[in-house]
BALUM-872069 format. One record per residue (C-alpha): residue in three letters; x, y, z. Coordinates in steps of 0.2 Angstrom, whole numbers, always signed. Each point is the difference from the previous one (the first is absolute). Last residue first. Layout:
BEGIN
<rec residuo="ALA" px="X" py="Y" pz="Z"/>
...
//
This chain:
BEGIN
<rec residuo="LYS" px="-219" py="+469" pz="+42"/>
<rec residuo="SER" px="-18" py="+0" pz="-5"/>
<rec residuo="THR" px="-7" py="+15" pz="-11"/>
<rec residuo="THR" px="-4" py="-10" pz="-16"/>
<rec residuo="MET" px="-8" py="-15" pz="+9"/>
<rec residuo="ILE" px="-11" py="+9" pz="+12"/>
<rec residuo="ALA" px="-6" py="+13" pz="-14"/>
<rec residuo="SER" px="-3" py="-14" pz="-12"/>
<rec residuo="LYS" px="-11" py="-10" pz="+12"/>
<rec residuo="ILE" px="-10" py="+15" pz="+4"/>
<rec residuo="ALA" px="-2" py="+5" pz="-19"/>
<rec residuo="ALA" px="-5" py="-18" pz="-4"/>
<rec residuo="PRO" px="-13" py="+0" pz="+15"/>
<rec residuo="SER" px="-7" py="+15" pz="-8"/>
<rec residuo="TRP" px="+3" py="+18" pz="+7"/>
<rec residuo="ASP" px="-16" py="+11" pz="+3"/>
<rec residuo="PRO" px="+2" py="-1" pz="+19"/>
<rec residuo="HIS" px="+17" py="+7" pz="+0"/>
<rec residuo="LEU" px="+6" py="+5" pz="+17"/>
<rec residuo="ALA" px="-11" py="-13" pz="+9"/>
<rec residuo="LYS" px="+4" py="-13" pz="-14"/>
<rec residuo="LEU" px="+18" py="+3" pz="+3"/>
<rec residuo="LEU" px="-1" py="-3" pz="+18"/>
<rec residuo="GLY" px="-10" py="-16" pz="-2"/>
<rec residuo="ALA" px="+13" py="-6" pz="-13"/>
<rec residuo="ILE" px="+14" py="+3" pz="+13"/>
<rec residuo="GLY" px="-10" py="-10" pz="+13"/>
<rec residuo="ALA" px="-2" py="-14" pz="-13"/>
<rec residuo="VAL" px="+19" py="+0" pz="-2"/>
<rec residuo="HIS" px="+3" py="-3" pz="+18"/>
<rec residuo="PRO" px="-14" py="-13" pz="+0"/>
<rec residuo="CYS" px="+9" py="-11" pz="-12"/>
<rec residuo="SER" px="+17" py="+0" pz="+9"/>
<rec residuo="MET" px="-8" py="-10" pz="+15"/>
<rec residuo="SER" px="-8" py="-13" pz="-10"/>
<rec residuo="THR" px="+16" py="-1" pz="-10"/>
<rec residuo="GLY" px="+7" py="-8" pz="+15"/>
<rec residuo="SER" px="+7" py="+3" pz="+18"/>
<rec residuo="GLU" px="-9" py="+3" pz="+16"/>
<rec residuo="SER" px="+4" py="+9" pz="+16"/>
<rec residuo="ASN" px="-14" py="+0" pz="+12"/>
<rec residuo="PHE" px="-11" py="+13" pz="+10"/>
<rec residuo="LEU" px="-13" py="-2" pz="+14"/>
<rec residuo="VAL" px="+9" py="-16" pz="+6"/>
<rec residuo="ARG" px="-5" py="-17" pz="+8"/>
<rec residuo="ARG" px="+11" py="-14" pz="+5"/>
<rec residuo="SER" px="-7" py="-18" pz="+0"/>
<rec residuo="ASP" px="+11" py="-6" pz="-15"/>
<rec residuo="PHE" px="-2" py="-18" pz="-2"/>
<rec residuo="THR" px="-14" py="+2" pz="-13"/>
<rec residuo="LEU" px="+11" py="+10" pz="-12"/>
<rec residuo="GLY" px="-4" py="+18" pz="-6"/>
<rec residuo="THR" px="+18" py="+5" pz="+6"/>
<rec residuo="PRO" px="-7" py="+15" pz="+9"/>
<rec residuo="GLY" px="-12" py="-10" pz="+9"/>
<rec residuo="ALA" px="-18" py="-2" pz="-5"/>
<rec residuo="LEU" px="-18" py="+7" pz="+3"/>
<rec residuo="GLY" px="+6" py="+17" pz="+6"/>
<rec residuo="THR" px="+2" py="+6" pz="-18"/>
<rec residuo="PHE" px="+14" py="+11" pz="-6"/>
<rec residuo="ALA" px="+3" py="+18" pz="-4"/>
<rec residuo="ALA" px="+16" py="+2" pz="-11"/>
<rec residuo="LEU" px="+19" py="+0" pz="+2"/>
<rec residuo="ILE" px="+8" py="-5" pz="-17"/>
<rec residuo="SER" px="+15" py="-12" pz="+2"/>
<rec residuo="VAL" px="+3" py="-1" pz="-19"/>
<rec residuo="GLY" px="-13" py="+6" pz="-12"/>
<rec residuo="PRO" px="+5" py="+18" pz="-4"/>
<rec residuo="ALA" px="-5" py="+4" pz="-18"/>
<rec residuo="THR" px="+4" py="-6" pz="-18"/>
<rec residuo="ILE" px="-7" py="+5" pz="-17"/>
<rec residuo="ASP" px="-8" py="-7" pz="-16"/>
<rec residuo="PRO" px="+4" py="-19" pz="+4"/>
<rec residuo="LYS" px="-2" py="-4" pz="-15"/>
<rec residuo="LEU" px="+6" py="+6" pz="-17"/>
<rec residuo="ILE" px="-13" py="-3" pz="-14"/>
<rec residuo="GLN" px="+6" py="-9" pz="-16"/>
<rec residuo="PRO" px="+1" py="-17" pz="+9"/>
<rec residuo="THR" px="-19" py="-1" pz="+2"/>
<rec residuo="VAL" px="-4" py="-15" pz="+11"/>
<rec residuo="THR" px="+18" py="-4" pz="+6"/>
<rec residuo="ASN" px="+4" py="+18" pz="+5"/>
<rec residuo="PRO" px="+19" py="+0" pz="+2"/>
<rec residuo="GLY" px="+1" py="+3" pz="+14"/>
<rec residuo="GLN" px="+3" py="-2" pz="+19"/>
<rec residuo="SER" px="-10" py="-5" pz="+15"/>
<rec residuo="SER" px="+7" py="+9" pz="+16"/>
<rec residuo="PHE" px="+7" py="-14" pz="+12"/>
<rec residuo="ALA" px="+18" py="+7" pz="-3"/>
<rec residuo="ALA" px="-5" py="+17" pz="+6"/>
<rec residuo="MET" px="+6" py="+14" pz="-12"/>
<rec residuo="PHE" px="+12" py="+13" pz="+7"/>
<rec residuo="PRO" px="-4" py="+16" pz="+9"/>
<rec residuo="ALA" px="+11" py="+4" pz="+8"/>
<rec residuo="PRO" px="+18" py="-4" pz="+2"/>
<rec residuo="LYS" px="+2" py="+7" pz="+13"/>
<rec residuo="THR" px="-9" py="+3" pz="+16"/>
<rec residuo="GLU" px="-9" py="+17" pz="+4"/>
<rec residuo="LEU" px="-7" py="-7" pz="+16"/>
<rec residuo="ALA" px="+5" py="-14" pz="+12"/>
<rec residuo="THR" px="-12" py="-8" pz="+13"/>
<rec residuo="ASN" px="+7" py="-12" pz="+12"/>
<rec residuo="PRO" px="+2" py="-19" pz="+1"/>
<rec residuo="LEU" px="+6" py="-9" pz="+16"/>
<rec residuo="THR" px="+17" py="-8" pz="-3"/>
<rec residuo="ILE" px="+3" py="-18" pz="-5"/>
<rec residuo="TYR" px="+15" py="-9" pz="+8"/>
<rec residuo="GLY" px="+12" py="-12" pz="-7"/>
<rec residuo="SER" px="+10" py="-16" pz="+1"/>
<rec residuo="ALA" px="+9" py="-12" pz="-11"/>
<rec residuo="LEU" px="+8" py="-14" pz="+10"/>
<rec residuo="ARG" px="+10" py="-11" pz="-12"/>
<rec residuo="THR" px="+7" py="+14" pz="-10"/>
<rec residuo="SER" px="+3" py="+5" pz="-18"/>
<rec residuo="ASN" px="-16" py="-8" pz="-6"/>
<rec residuo="MET" px="-11" py="+12" pz="+10"/>
<rec residuo="TYR" px="+10" py="+15" pz="-7"/>
<rec residuo="ALA" px="-2" py="-6" pz="-18"/>
<rec residuo="LEU" px="-19" py="-3" pz="+3"/>
<rec residuo="LEU" px="-2" py="+18" pz="+7"/>
<rec residuo="ALA" px="+10" py="+7" pz="-16"/>
<rec residuo="VAL" px="-12" py="-9" pz="-11"/>
<rec residuo="GLY" px="-15" py="+6" pz="+10"/>
<rec residuo="ASP" px="+7" py="+18" pz="-1"/>
<rec residuo="SER" px="+0" py="-2" pz="-19"/>
<rec residuo="TYR" px="-18" py="-7" pz="+0"/>
<rec residuo="THR" px="-7" py="+14" pz="+11"/>
<rec residuo="ILE" px="-4" py="-1" pz="+18"/>
<rec residuo="HIS" px="-17" py="-2" pz="+10"/>
<rec residuo="THR" px="+2" py="+2" pz="+18"/>
<rec residuo="ALA" px="-9" py="-9" pz="+15"/>
<rec residuo="PRO" px="-3" py="+1" pz="+19"/>
<rec residuo="LEU" px="-16" py="-11" pz="+2"/>
<rec residuo="VAL" px="-18" py="+2" pz="-6"/>
<rec residuo="HIS" px="+5" py="+9" pz="-16"/>
<rec residuo="ALA" px="-9" py="+16" pz="-5"/>
<rec residuo="ASP" px="+8" py="+1" pz="-17"/>
<rec residuo="ALA" px="+13" py="+12" pz="-8"/>
<rec residuo="ILE" px="+3" py="-5" pz="-18"/>
<rec residuo="MET" px="+17" py="+0" pz="-8"/>
<rec residuo="GLU" px="+4" py="+0" pz="-18"/>
<rec residuo="ASN" px="+18" py="-3" pz="-4"/>
<rec residuo="GLY" px="-1" py="-15" pz="-11"/>
<rec residuo="THR" px="-18" py="-8" pz="-1"/>
<rec residuo="ALA" px="+6" py="-12" pz="-14"/>
<rec residuo="GLU" px="+17" py="-4" pz="+9"/>
<rec residuo="ASP" px="-9" py="-6" pz="+15"/>
<rec residuo="ASN" px="-3" py="+11" pz="+15"/>
<rec residuo="ALA" px="+5" py="-4" pz="+18"/>
<rec residuo="LEU" px="-11" py="+0" pz="+15"/>
<rec residuo="VAL" px="+9" py="+1" pz="+16"/>
<rec residuo="LEU" px="-11" py="-6" pz="+14"/>
<rec residuo="GLY" px="+2" py="+0" pz="+19"/>
<rec residuo="VAL" px="-2" py="-9" pz="+16"/>
<rec residuo="GLY" px="-4" py="-17" pz="-7"/>
<rec residuo="GLY" px="-11" py="-12" pz="+10"/>
<rec residuo="ALA" px="-7" py="-10" pz="-15"/>
<rec residuo="ARG" px="-16" py="+10" pz="+2"/>
<rec residuo="HIS" px="+9" py="+16" pz="-2"/>
<rec residuo="VAL" px="+10" py="-6" pz="-15"/>
<rec residuo="ALA" px="-16" py="-5" pz="-9"/>
<rec residuo="GLU" px="-8" py="+16" pz="+5"/>
<rec residuo="GLY" px="+14" py="+10" pz="-8"/>
<rec residuo="LYS" px="-2" py="-10" pz="-16"/>
<rec residuo="GLU" px="-19" py="+4" pz="+0"/>
<rec residuo="VAL" px="+5" py="+18" pz="+1"/>
<rec residuo="ARG" px="+9" py="-1" pz="-17"/>
<rec residuo="ALA" px="-15" py="-9" pz="-8"/>
<rec residuo="ASN" px="+4" py="-17" pz="-8"/>
<rec residuo="LYS" px="+7" py="-3" pz="-17"/>
<rec residuo="GLY" px="+16" py="+10" pz="+1"/>
<rec residuo="ARG" px="+13" py="+9" pz="+12"/>
<rec residuo="MET" px="+14" py="-11" pz="+7"/>
<rec residuo="CYS" px="+1" py="-3" pz="+19"/>
<rec residuo="VAL" px="+14" py="+4" pz="+12"/>
<rec residuo="VAL" px="-4" py="-6" pz="+18"/>
<rec residuo="ILE" px="+6" py="+10" pz="+16"/>
<rec residuo="LYS" px="+1" py="-13" pz="+13"/>
<rec residuo="GLY" px="-7" py="-4" pz="+17"/>
<rec residuo="ARG" px="-9" py="-16" pz="-6"/>
<rec residuo="ALA" px="+3" py="-4" pz="-18"/>
<rec residuo="LYS" px="+8" py="-17" pz="+1"/>
<rec residuo="LYS" px="-11" py="-7" pz="+14"/>
<rec residuo="LYS" px="-16" py="+7" pz="-8"/>
<rec residuo="ASP" px="+4" py="-8" pz="-17"/>
<rec residuo="LEU" px="-6" py="+11" pz="-14"/>
<rec residuo="SER" px="-11" py="-4" pz="-15"/>
<rec residuo="GLY" px="-17" py="+1" pz="+10"/>
<rec residuo="GLU" px="-6" py="+15" pz="-10"/>
<rec residuo="MET" px="+12" py="+4" pz="-14"/>
<rec residuo="CYS" px="+16" py="+8" pz="+4"/>
<rec residuo="LEU" px="+5" py="+3" pz="-18"/>
<rec residuo="GLN" px="+17" py="-10" pz="+2"/>
<rec residuo="ALA" px="-10" py="-13" pz="+11"/>
<rec residuo="GLN" px="-12" py="-3" pz="-14"/>
<rec residuo="ALA" px="+13" py="-2" pz="-13"/>
<rec residuo="VAL" px="+11" py="-11" pz="+11"/>
<rec residuo="THR" px="-15" py="-12" pz="+2"/>
<rec residuo="ALA" px="-9" py="-2" pz="+16"/>
<rec residuo="ASP" px="-3" py="-16" pz="+10"/>
<rec residuo="GLU" px="+16" py="+1" pz="+11"/>
<rec residuo="ALA" px="-2" py="+19" pz="+3"/>
<rec residuo="LYS" px="+12" py="+11" pz="-7"/>
<rec residuo="ALA" px="+10" py="+12" pz="+12"/>
<rec residuo="GLU" px="+16" py="+0" pz="-10"/>
<rec residuo="VAL" px="-11" py="+3" pz="-16"/>
<rec residuo="SER" px="-6" py="+16" pz="+9"/>
<rec residuo="SER" px="+17" py="+7" pz="+0"/>
<rec residuo="ILE" px="+8" py="+3" pz="+17"/>
<rec residuo="LEU" px="+5" py="+15" pz="+11"/>
<rec residuo="ARG" px="+3" py="-4" pz="+18"/>
<rec residuo="TYR" px="-5" py="+15" pz="+11"/>
<rec residuo="HIS" px="+9" py="+16" pz="+5"/>
<rec residuo="LYS" px="-4" py="+10" pz="+16"/>
<rec residuo="ASN" px="+2" py="+18" pz="+3"/>
<rec residuo="ALA" px="-18" py="+4" pz="+1"/>
<rec residuo="PRO" px="-14" py="-13" pz="+2"/>
<rec residuo="LEU" px="-9" py="-2" pz="-17"/>
<rec residuo="PRO" px="-14" py="+13" pz="-4"/>
<rec residuo="VAL" px="-17" py="-4" pz="-6"/>
<rec residuo="PRO" px="-9" py="+14" pz="-9"/>
<rec residuo="SER" px="+4" py="-8" pz="-17"/>
<rec residuo="LEU" px="-1" py="+13" pz="-14"/>
<rec residuo="SER" px="+15" py="-6" pz="-10"/>
<rec residuo="GLN" px="+13" py="+5" pz="-13"/>
<rec residuo="GLY" px="+18" py="-6" pz="-2"/>
<rec residuo="LYS" px="+17" py="+8" pz="+2"/>
<rec residuo="ILE" px="+14" py="-12" pz="+3"/>
<rec residuo="ARG" px="+13" py="+5" pz="+14"/>
<rec residuo="LYS" px="+17" py="-9" pz="+1"/>
<rec residuo="LYS" px="+6" py="-2" pz="+18"/>
<rec residuo="ASN" px="+8" py="-17" pz="-3"/>
<rec residuo="GLY" px="-14" py="-8" pz="+10"/>
<rec residuo="LEU" px="-13" py="+8" pz="-12"/>
<rec residuo="VAL" px="-11" py="+15" pz="+3"/>
<rec residuo="LEU" px="-16" py="-2" pz="-10"/>
<rec residuo="TYR" px="-7" py="+17" pz="-1"/>
<rec residuo="ALA" px="-19" py="+6" pz="-1"/>
<rec residuo="PRO" px="-4" py="+14" pz="-11"/>
<rec residuo="PHE" px="-17" py="+7" pz="-2"/>
<rec residuo="GLU" px="+0" py="+10" pz="-17"/>
<rec residuo="ARG" px="-7" py="+15" pz="-7"/>
<rec residuo="ASP" px="+6" py="+8" pz="-17"/>
<rec residuo="MET" px="-13" py="-9" pz="-10"/>
<rec residuo="THR" px="-1" py="-17" pz="-8"/>
<rec residuo="SER" px="-9" py="-5" pz="-17"/>
<rec residuo="ALA" px="-16" py="-8" pz="-5"/>
<rec residuo="GLY" px="-8" py="-1" pz="-17"/>
<rec residuo="VAL" px="-16" py="+9" pz="-5"/>
<rec residuo="THR" px="-11" py="-3" pz="-15"/>
<rec residuo="VAL" px="-11" py="+15" pz="-5"/>
<rec residuo="LEU" px="-13" py="-9" pz="-11"/>
<rec residuo="TRP" px="-7" py="+5" pz="-17"/>
<rec residuo="PRO" px="+14" py="-10" pz="-9"/>
<rec residuo="ALA" px="-5" py="-17" pz="+8"/>
<rec residuo="THR" px="+15" py="-7" pz="+9"/>
<rec residuo="ASN" px="-7" py="-5" pz="+17"/>
<rec residuo="SER" px="+14" py="-13" pz="+3"/>
<rec residuo="VAL" px="+18" py="+1" pz="-1"/>
<rec residuo="THR" px="+10" py="-16" pz="+0"/>
<rec residuo="GLY" px="+8" py="+1" pz="-17"/>
<rec residuo="ALA" px="+18" py="+0" pz="+7"/>
<rec residuo="GLY" px="+3" py="-8" pz="+17"/>
<rec residuo="PRO" px="+4" py="+11" pz="+15"/>
<rec residuo="GLY" px="-14" py="+0" pz="+3"/>
<rec residuo="SER" px="-17" py="-8" pz="+4"/>
<rec residuo="ASN" px="-7" py="+14" pz="+11"/>
<rec residuo="GLY" px="-13" py="+8" pz="-12"/>
<rec residuo="ALA" px="-1" py="+15" pz="-10"/>
<rec residuo="SER" px="-13" py="+8" pz="+11"/>
<rec residuo="THR" px="-15" py="+10" pz="-7"/>
<rec residuo="VAL" px="-5" py="+18" pz="-2"/>
<rec residuo="VAL" px="-17" py="+4" pz="-9"/>
<rec residuo="THR" px="-4" py="+18" pz="-5"/>
<rec residuo="VAL" px="-19" py="+1" pz="-1"/>
<rec residuo="GLY" px="-7" py="+10" pz="-15"/>
<rec residuo="ASN" px="-14" py="-11" pz="-5"/>
<rec residuo="ARG" px="+10" py="-9" pz="-14"/>
<rec residuo="VAL" px="+13" py="-2" pz="+13"/>
<rec residuo="ALA" px="-12" py="-10" pz="+11"/>
<rec residuo="HIS" px="-6" py="-10" pz="-15"/>
<rec residuo="PHE" px="+18" py="-5" pz="-4"/>
<rec residuo="SER" px="+3" py="-3" pz="+19"/>
<rec residuo="GLY" px="-13" py="-13" pz="+1"/>
<rec residuo="ILE" px="+6" py="-10" pz="-15"/>
<rec residuo="ALA" px="+19" py="+1" pz="+4"/>
<rec residuo="VAL" px="-3" py="-4" pz="+19"/>
<rec residuo="GLY" px="-11" py="-15" pz="-5"/>
<rec residuo="ASP" px="+12" py="-7" pz="-12"/>
<rec residuo="ARG" px="-6" py="-12" pz="-14"/>
<rec residuo="PHE" px="-3" py="+14" pz="-13"/>
<rec residuo="TYR" px="+17" py="+7" pz="+5"/>
<rec residuo="ASP" px="+10" py="-15" pz="-3"/>
<rec residuo="THR" px="+8" py="-5" pz="+16"/>
<rec residuo="PRO" px="+16" py="+4" pz="+10"/>
<rec residuo="ALA" px="-1" py="-10" pz="+16"/>
<rec residuo="GLY" px="-10" py="+7" pz="+13"/>
<rec residuo="GLY" px="-5" py="+17" pz="+7"/>
<rec residuo="LEU" px="-4" py="+10" pz="+15"/>
<rec residuo="SER" px="+4" py="+17" pz="+8"/>
<rec residuo="VAL" px="-13" py="+10" pz="-10"/>
<rec residuo="SER" px="+0" py="+19" pz="+4"/>
<rec residuo="LEU" px="-15" py="+7" pz="-9"/>
<rec residuo="VAL" px="-1" py="+19" pz="-3"/>
<rec residuo="ASP" px="-14" py="+12" pz="-4"/>
<rec residuo="VAL" px="-15" py="-9" pz="+8"/>
<rec residuo="GLY" px="-18" py="+4" pz="-6"/>
<rec residuo="ASP" px="-9" py="-13" pz="+10"/>
<rec residuo="HIS" px="-7" py="-9" pz="-16"/>
<rec residuo="ILE" px="+18" py="-2" pz="-7"/>
<rec residuo="ALA" px="+6" py="-7" pz="+17"/>
<rec residuo="ALA" px="-15" py="-12" pz="+0"/>
<rec residuo="ASP" px="+5" py="-6" pz="-17"/>
<rec residuo="PHE" px="+18" py="-2" pz="+4"/>
<rec residuo="ALA" px="-5" py="-10" pz="+16"/>
<rec residuo="ALA" px="-12" py="-11" pz="-11"/>
<rec residuo="ILE" px="+15" py="-3" pz="-12"/>
<rec residuo="ILE" px="+11" py="-6" pz="+15"/>
<rec residuo="ASP" px="-14" py="-11" pz="+8"/>
<rec residuo="ALA" px="-3" py="-9" pz="-17"/>
<rec residuo="ASP" px="+18" py="-2" pz="-3"/>
<rec residuo="PHE" px="+3" py="-10" pz="+16"/>
<rec residuo="CYS" px="+13" py="+5" pz="+13"/>
<rec residuo="GLU" px="+2" py="-14" pz="+12"/>
<rec residuo="SER" px="+5" py="-16" pz="-10"/>
<rec residuo="GLY" px="+7" py="-16" pz="+6"/>
<rec residuo="ASN" px="-16" py="-10" pz="-1"/>
<rec residuo="VAL" px="-9" py="+14" pz="+10"/>
<rec residuo="PRO" px="+13" py="+12" pz="+10"/>
<rec residuo="ARG" px="-8" py="+11" pz="+12"/>
<rec residuo="TRP" px="-6" py="+16" pz="-9"/>
<rec residuo="CYS" px="+7" py="+13" pz="-12"/>
<rec residuo="VAL" px="-10" py="+14" pz="-8"/>
<rec residuo="LYS" px="-5" py="+12" pz="+14"/>
<rec residuo="TYR" px="-3" py="+17" pz="-6"/>
<rec residuo="ALA" px="+6" py="+16" pz="+10"/>
<rec residuo="ALA" px="-6" py="+18" pz="-3"/>
<rec residuo="VAL" px="+12" py="+13" pz="+7"/>
<rec residuo="ARG" px="-2" py="+19" pz="+0"/>
<rec residuo="ALA" px="+16" py="+9" pz="-3"/>
<rec residuo="GLY" px="+7" py="+13" pz="+11"/>
<rec residuo="PRO" px="+16" py="-10" pz="+4"/>
<rec residuo="ALA" px="+5" py="-3" pz="-18"/>
<rec residuo="GLY" px="+16" py="-9" pz="+1"/>
<rec residuo="GLY" px="-4" py="-7" pz="+17"/>
<rec residuo="LYS" px="+7" py="+7" pz="+17"/>
<rec residuo="ALA" px="+11" py="-7" pz="+14"/>
<rec residuo="THR" px="+8" py="+11" pz="+13"/>
<rec residuo="GLY" px="+15" py="-7" pz="+8"/>
<rec residuo="ASN" px="+8" py="-15" pz="+7"/>
<rec residuo="GLY" px="+9" py="-12" pz="-12"/>
<rec residuo="TYR" px="+3" py="-13" pz="+13"/>
<rec residuo="GLY" px="-9" py="+2" pz="+17"/>
<rec residuo="PHE" px="-7" py="-18" pz="+0"/>
<rec residuo="LEU" px="-7" py="+5" pz="-17"/>
<rec residuo="ASN" px="-3" py="+19" pz="-1"/>
<rec residuo="ALA" px="-13" py="+14" pz="-3"/>
<rec residuo="GLY" px="+2" py="+13" pz="+13"/>
<rec residuo="PRO" px="-10" py="+13" pz="-9"/>
<rec residuo="VAL" px="-14" py="-5" pz="-12"/>
<rec residuo="PHE" px="-4" py="+12" pz="-15"/>
<rec residuo="ARG" px="-14" py="-7" pz="-10"/>
<rec residuo="GLY" px="+1" py="-16" pz="-11"/>
<rec residuo="ALA" px="-3" py="+1" pz="-19"/>
<rec residuo="ALA" px="+11" py="-11" pz="-10"/>
<rec residuo="THR" px="+11" py="-7" pz="+14"/>
<rec residuo="SER" px="-14" py="-1" pz="+13"/>
<rec residuo="LEU" px="-11" py="-10" pz="-12"/>
//
C-alpha cells in the first residue's frame, strides 16, 4: 500500500539504512484494501472465490486502479480467478496491475498472463547496501546486506564452507544450503560460514549459522542466480555475494589451510551501476497460456524496496525474529507491481477519460 499510494514520510529507514523521505507512486490517492488471502487451508491460502469477490467489491466501490500482488502457476484464463475477476474490472474501466511472479530465472514461468492485465516484472535500482568480505589475503569482495549486527573490528575469523561444518546426521546437500539443523555446533562455532543460495529462505540460512554458533554468514549465489544480490536483514553479520565472486572465494579457501575473513557493516550507496537489471527471481516469458502475447509487459523496481511494515512480525517475517520495525526492505514482483499501479493512478488523475488499455499503452510505450 505504501509503495502505491503512501503519503510523504520523512526519516524512513531500516536499522538506519536507506534513510530518507518515503512516498508512494500516487501519494494523494485514496486507498481501498480487500483481503483475499487467509491462513493456509489444505495447502491453499488465496481462493478464487475470495479473489473474485474482491474484484466485485472494487467494481462496486468505483476504484480506478487495482494493484494485485498475487498469482499462481500459469493457468487457462477461464480457470484463473485473477483473470476472471480482472476481466470484469477492466470491462468496468478499472486498470488492473499484477505481479509477474517470482519463479525465475526459468523460461515460461510468468503468471498473470491475460492480455487485459498489466503484468510487472522486477528489476534492481541504483541503490545498494554494500557489505564487504575482507579475506586474509586482503582481497575485498563486495556483497549486499542489511544486517545491523557488527563484527568486532580489526579481527579476522576462520572462514569455512558449510559442508565443513556438516552435522553427522545431515546430508551434504542439506549442509551446503545451511538447512535447519544441518550444521555441527563444534565445527561452526566462532567461524564465518559460507552457504549456498537455494531452496530455504536466505535469512533462514543465517539463523542456522547463528544457532550453530557461527559469527557470520557469506551467502553465495549458484550459477542460475548469477550476479543478483539481495540485501536482507540477517540476524548476524552477513553478506550476499555473486556467483563469480563465490567461485573466486572458493579458490581462495582451497589455496590455504587457514582461510580467514571479516565482514564489514553495510552502508547505503546511491547512483550505483549497472542499474537497473532484471532480478533473477523475476518470472520470465514466454507466455505459456497464450504464446502470441508477450509477457511480462513491463518491469519496475522490485529488489530491496523500503516500504511500511507491520508491527506483528520481524523484518525477516520468520517466527524466530523478535525484532520490530516500522519500515522493511523487501524484494519480489509483489514490490514492483505497486510501483506501476501508482503510475496508473497518476495517469488516471491526469486523464480520467482514458481506458485501462490506453493507460497500459501509455506506460509501456513511454518506459525506458
